[in-house]
N, C-alpha and C positions, 0 to 999 in steps of 0.2 A: 337762481335762488331755490327753485324746487326741482332741480335735476339731481341733486345729491344733498340730502338733508337728514336730520335726526328728529324723531318725535318720541314723546313719552307715551307709550301704549298704556292706556288706563287699566286694561284688564290684566295684563301680565305684569304690570307695575315695573316696567323697565324701559330703558331707552332703546329704540330700534333704529336701524340705519335704512333709509329709503333711497333707492338709486333708480333714476329713470333708465329704461332700457329700450323702449320702442314706441313708435306711433304708427298705427295701422288704420286705414280707412276700412271700417267693418263691413261695408257693402261687399267687398271682395271676399272676406273670410267667413262671415256668418250672416250675410244678407240682411244686415241691420243698417238703419239710417243713423249711423253714429261713427265717431272716431274713437278707437280704443287706444288707450295709453297704458303701457305696461311699466310697472315699477317692480323692483325686487325689494321686499321688506325683510331685512335680515336673511336674504337669499331666497325667500319664498315669493313666487310670482303673484302679483296683485294687479288687476286690470281696472281702470276707471273708464267707463264709456260716456262720452259726451255726445249729446244728440246734435246731429247736423243742422236741424232747424234753429239752433241757438246762433249759428253763424249768420243766418239770414236775419234773425231778430236783432242781433247786435249791429249789423250793417244798417238796418232800418232805423234803429234808435240813435246810434252814435255816428253813423257814416264811416265806420272803420271796419277793418277786417280782423278776424281772429287768426293770427299767424300760428304756425306750428309751435314756436317758442311760447306764445301766450297760452295755447291749448295745454301744453305741458305744465305751465305754471298753474293754470286753473285746476288741472287734475291733481297736481302735487299739493296745492292748497287744500283741496277737498280731502285728500288722503290724510294729510297731517291733522286736519280738523277732526276727521272721523276717528283716527287712532286716539287722539288726545281726549275726545269726548266719550269714548267707549263704544262708538258705533262700529268700530273695526271688527271685533269678535271673530277673527279668523276667516273672514270672507275672502274669496278669490276674485270676485267681480262686483263692482258697484256700477249701477246705471243711473246717471243723473237725469233730471228733468231739465227742460229749458230754463225755468225759473231758478233752479239750483245752480245750473251752469252760469247764468248771468250774475247770480249772487256771488259766486266765488270769483268770477271775472272782476266784478267791482271791487272785491276785497284785494285782489292781486294788483289791480291798476292803482288802488289807493295806497299801496305800500311804496315807500320812498325808493327802494332799490330796484323795483321792477317797473315803476311808473315810466321811467325814461325808455325802457326796453319795450313796453307794451305799445 
């Protein structure tokens, strides 16, 4: 659901195409305790960094693991929300906090289409 989607960018007042491209553990690339998820937004690279401690917290709370597919959905949900709320403003990278990550995870898991996949 969030691998290939459209969002209405509030600032440029047009629909943009968002396409998932990559998931990279940021420890290897930028020595960060995060997983970086790359999307192309109308061809422009945008990264969403999810903090690795969110994986531990979700496991502690729910007894479940954040899979790669779920991480992509969390990042995609965040990106769509950011673009549609006007938080997007041309940024190339977003770094979420653990609470933000879990908030978007709960939103994704609550959606009918992704609840079965999560």
